[in-house]
N, C-alpha and C positions, 0 to 999 in steps of 0.2 A: 504494500500500500504506500502510495506517495505521501510525503509529509503533509501537504495541504489537505488531502483526503482525511488524514487522521485529525487534523486541526478542525476541519469542518464538522466531523462527527463529535468532537469534543465540545465545540461551540453549541451544537444542537442539544447536547446533553445538559450542559451548564445552563444555558439560557432557557431551556425548556422547563427548568425547575424554579425559575425566578418570576416574581411579579412583573407584569408587563411594563410597569412604570420604571422599574430598575433597568430593564433592558433598553428602554427608550433613552434614559439618561446616558447610558454607556454609548449607545449608537450616536446620539446627538453630540456627545463630547468628541467622538472620533470625527464626525463631520465638521465640527468647529475647528479641530486641530488641522484637518486637511485644508479648510478654507483660510486658515491663518497664513498660509504661504510658507510654512516651515520648510517645505521641500526645496524652496529656492535657496535656503542658506546652508543646506547640507552639502558637505564637500563632495566633489565629483572626481571622476577619472581624470588624471593628468595634473591634479593639484597636489602640493606637498602635504604629507600626513603629519599631524602634530606628534612630536616625540613625547614619550611618557615613561615614568618609573612608578610602578604601582605595586602594592603588596598583594601577594596571592593568598589562597586559602590557608596556607601553612605559615603565613607571616613573612615569607621571603620577598625581597624586592626584585621585581622583574622589570627589566629595561627594554624598551622597544629597540634602542640602539644596539644592544647586545644580541637580541633576537634576529635582527636584520643582518648581522654578521654571518648568521647560519644559512640565510636564504630568504625566501618569501615569507611574509607574515600575513596570516588570515586573522582578522578581528571580527568577532560577533558581539554586538551589544545586547545585554540581557537585563531585563527589568528587575526580577527578583524571585526568590524562592516561593513567594506567595502566588506567582502567576503560572497557572497550569499550562498555558500556551507556550510560555518560555521554557518550562521544564520539558515539555514534549519535544520542543525544538532541540534542546541540548542533548536529550537522550538519543535523538535521531542523529545529531552531528557526530556523536562519539563513534558511530559506525564508520565514519570517513577519516578519522584521525590517522590511521596507519597509511591509507592511500595518499593523504595530503603530505605526510612525512616522506613517503617514497618519492613524491614529486618535488621534494625540496622545500616544503612549506611547513611552518609551525602555526598552530592555531591556539588562540587564547580568547577567552570571553571576558568582557568588561561589564561590571555591574556597580550601581551606586551603593549596594548593600554592604554591611559590615563583613569582614572576613569570616566570622563564625557562621554566618548564613551561607556564604559561599562554600565553606567546608561541609555544611550540612547537605547541600544539594550534590556536591561531589561524591559524598559517601552514599547518599540515597540512590543516585543514578549510576554509580560506579564510573564516573567520568575519567577520561584519560587525557585531559588537557587542563590547563590552569584557568581558574576564575580569579580575575583581578578586581580589587576594590577601588572604585573611583569615587572617593568621598566628595559629596556636593556636586556630583556630575561635572567636575571640572574638565575632564578629558572629553566627555560627551558633548559638552558645550563647545569645545574647540573644534569638534567634528561637525558642529551645527545641529546636534541631535537633541539638545536639552529642551524640555517643555515643563511648564508648571501646572499641576493639577489644582483646579479651583472648584468651588461649589457650582452645581449640586453634586458633581462627581466626587469631590473630596469628602463631602459628608456621607455619601453613599458608601464609599470605601471605609471610612473611619467608624461610622455608627452602625451601618447595616452589615457590612462584611467583616467588621472588626479587623481591618487591615490598616494599621497605623504606619505609614511610611517613616515617620521619625524613629520609630522603634527599630525598624529594619535597617535604615540608612544612617542613623546616628546624627541626623540634623533635621531641622524643622522646615526645610525649604519646600517640601512636597514637590520635588522635581524628579523627573524620570527621563530616560533616553528613549527616543524613537528606536524600535528594533531595526538594526542595520548590520550589514556585513561589508567589509572592505578587504581587498587584497593589496598589500603594500610591497613594492619592489625593494630590492637591496639599496637602491638609490634614494629611498624614502618617498617616492612618488606613488600616489594611488593608481593602481593598474585596473582596478575594478571596484565598483561601488553599487550597492543596492540598499534600499530601505523600504519600510512599509509603515505608513502612519497608522494603518489599521493593524493593531497588534495580533489579530487573529489570522493574518495573512503572512505567510513566510515562504520564500522560494525554496525549492528542493536543493539540497546540498550538491546534487549532481551538477548544478549550474556552476558552483565553485570549481569543481574538478575540471569541467570543460574550459572554464576561463583560464585556469592555471596552465592547462595543456596548450592553450593558444598563445601563451606569452613567449 
C-alpha cells in the first residue's frame, strides 16, 4: 500500500470519530494556512540550505556541515509524537533508510519537540535515523516552514484533544513546521524540495529515491 493510501485510511478513521465541528475547524485552518501564501516563502530547489547543529534523541549534537561531508543529506520535517500522520510517515520512511544510504545519502528528521519525545517515537517505531530537536522552530523558520497555531484550532488542540504544544516543545510559541522534505547536495544547495500545507498529504518516499538517482 502506498503511503498516501495509508494516510487517507487513517484520516477517514480519525475524522470519522470526531464531531463535525472539530473536523471543520481543522479543515478551515488548513485552508487558511494555504491561503496565507506560506508556500511562497518556503525554500526551493537551487537555493542554499541553512546550516544547523541540533541535538538528536540521544542528546548528541548533529551538524549538517559534518553530514554533508559524507554525501547527500535528506531532511524531513516532523510535527511531533502526538501527530498520527507524522508517525505513519516516519514508520514508512524507515523502510528506505538503507536504500538512501546505499545511494550516498543520510536522512534525518527535524522536529520542534523536546529530545525525550523524539527518543520516544524512535523507540516506538524502531526508527533507524536521527530525530533532531529544533527548539522554537528556528531551523524550520529559516527553511520558510514555520507557522503559528491560533484559535479556534489552538483551543481545539489544547482543550479538546489535550495536546499542549508547550509541553511537547518546551516553549509557548505554539508554532509548528509545515511537513516538508529536502535533498541537500554536498555543496549545501537544495537539489530537491517538497512540502504539503495539508499535513494529511505526504509524497511517497519513492519520489526521494528517484530524485537522488537523477542527481
